[in-house]
C-alpha positions, -999 to 999 in steps of 0.1 A, spaced: 177 -100 401 201 -86 374 233 -99 386 215 -134 388 202 -133 356 232 -120 338 247 -154 331 215 -168 318 207 -138 296 243 -138 281 245 -175 273 213 -174 257 224 -146 234 254 -166 226 235 -198 219 207 -183 201 228 -161 178 254 -189 171 225 -211 162 209 -183 139 244 -181 122 244 -218 116 208 -217 102 214 -189 80 244 -207 65 225 -243 63 191 -239 68 168 -253 93 189 -283 109 171 -317 107 171 -337 142 205 -352 135 221 -316 130 201 -304 161 215 -331 180 250 -324 168 248 -288 183 234 -301 215 262 -327 218 287 -300 210 275 -278 238 273 -306 264 306 -318 254 320 -283 260 300 -276 293 316 -310 302 351 -305 293 350 -271 315 333 -291 344 357 -319 345 387 -296 342 373 -269 368 362 -294 392 389 -321 389 371 -350 378 334 -362 373 328 -376 407 340 -343 424 314 -330 447 307 -294 437 303 -267 464 285 -235 451 299 -202 462 284 -166 455 304 -146 435 310 -108 440 318 -87 411 311 -52 394 282 -46 373 303 -43 342 310 -80 348 271 -87 342 272 -71 307 287 -99 286 299 -81 254 328 -105 249 309 -135 260 278 -130 243 290 -118 211 323 -134 201 307 -168 201 286 -155 173 316 -144 154 331 -175 157 302 -193 146 300 -174 113 338 -186 109 329 -221 116 300 -221 92 322 -207 65 349 -236 69 334 -267 79 305 -289 65 268 -286 84 273 -318 108 309 -305 117 299 -269 119 267 -277 140 290 -300 166 319 -276 165 295 -245 170 277 -259 201 313 -268 215 328 -233 208 298 -215 223 298 -235 256 337 -231 261 340 -196 249 309 -180 266 320 -196 302 355 -185 297 350 -152 284 322 -145 312 349 -152 337 373 -130 319 348 -101 318 342 -107 356 381 -104 362 384 -71 341 354 -56 361 374 -64 392 407 -50 380 391 -18 368 374 -15 401 407 -18 419 424 7 396 
């Protein structure tokens, strides 16, 4: 059960934490800003999906992954997007920050989670 939930918990920490950083900087977002955050997140996920699967009409087949327990902890994938959200919040206006914040969380979390799984496999083989 832990392995199956690890991506969801890490994703939640990443998104919640990044959103909290943006809210701390800009205040509670109105509906358009909340939508910008969501639009950025969906766009980031879409970029990954299209690039990973080769297009929007490609049939996707799920495969079960086997990886080490270390690959389920997600220090990098959960925490680095929060740090990046802080950088984004300091350097962009609210509308851009919420969009780019959502986009970066989707991209970074998924890429870094794969990296963590690869690192855990390398450590296992060593």
